[in-house]
N, C-alpha and C positions, 0 to 999 in steps of 0.2 A: 663894107663889112660883110663877112660870110654869114650865111644863115645858120643858126644853131638848131639842131634837132633834139627835142626832148624825147629820148627813147625809154624813159621810165613810165610814161603814161600808158594805161592799158589801151588796146586796140578795140574798137567797137565792132559790133556785128555788121556783117555785109560789106566790110571794108576790104579792098584789094590789098594783098600782102605778098611778099616775096620771101622764099626760104633763104636764109643767110648762111646755112650750113647744109651739107648733104644729109638728108633724112632717108630712112628706109623707103626705097621706091621713088624718092623725090630728089632730083639733082639740085644743087645750089643754083639759085637764080630763077627757079620755077615760080610762076605767079599762081596765086590761089585766092579764094574768098573765104573770109571768116564766117562760119555758121553759128558757132556757139563760143562765147567768151565767158570764162569763169575764173574765180580765184580772188583772194584778198591780198595775201602776202606773196604768193607765187601765181602770176598770171599764166593761164594756159588756154589753149584754143582748140576747137575742132575746125579743121580747114579742108575745103574741097579744092584740090590743086587742079590746074589746067591739063595735066597729063592723065587725069582720070583717077588719081589716088585720093581717097578720103582718109584723113588721119586725125585722130583724137589725141588730146593731151600734149599738144605741141607747145613747148615752152616759149615764153615771150622773148627770150634771148635768141631764139632761132628764127625769128620773123622780123620784118620791118615793113613799113608802108611802101606800097608800090612807087609812090612819088619820091620817096626818100632813098630808093635803092642806089642810085648813082652817088649820092652824098655818103651813104653808108660804106660803099666800096672805097671811096676816096679816104674817108676817116680811118678805115681799117688799114689801108696801105700806109697812111701817115703814121699810125701807131706802131706798125711793124718797123718802119724806117727809123723812128725815134728810139725804139727798143734796141735796134742794132747799133745806133750811134752813141747811145748812153754808155758811160763807163760802168764797169762792174762795181756794185756797192759792197759785195761780200769780201773783197780783198782789202787787207790793211795797207797802210802807207809803206810798211816794211816788206810787203809782198806775201805775208802769211795769211792763210785763210782760217780764221777762228771758228766761224759758224756759230751755232747755238752753244756749243760746249765752252767756248772761251768767254761768252757773255755771262753765264750764270754758274758755271762749274760742272754741268753735266749735259748729256746729249739730249735730254728730254725738255729742257727749258724750265725745270722746276728750281726755284731759288733754294740755296743751301739752308737758309734758316727754316724753311718749311720741311725739308728733309730731316733736319735735326729735331724739329718739333714732333714729327711723326715717329722717329726712332725713340724718343723719350716716352711717348705715349704707349708704344708697344712694350717697352721694358717695364712700365708701371703696371700694366695689366698682365704681364707674364707671357706675352705671345712671342 
């Protein structure tokens, strides 16, 4: 059974990480070391990369553990492959594309009964 990687847990200080996207001055795949880890809902890090760049406020989504880099690349390639193989969900069985307008009656996704309620309130106050 393949090993699953929990990428939601924060990365601790002094751990080796890899940049999963291209950052300013840091190409994808560059190894670095976490110097400061902070955040509660949005984890961000100060990282010293091996190419000499020190970068602050690097998002958790842009890093992975050095040991998990190969698995991360494999998972990303699999997700892209599945996305290409998956059928389009926005197309109806008859071939028409309704989008948000067909589902609720307008392009913004606001239900008609709320629009009616807002119109009634504006006419009551004379706006």
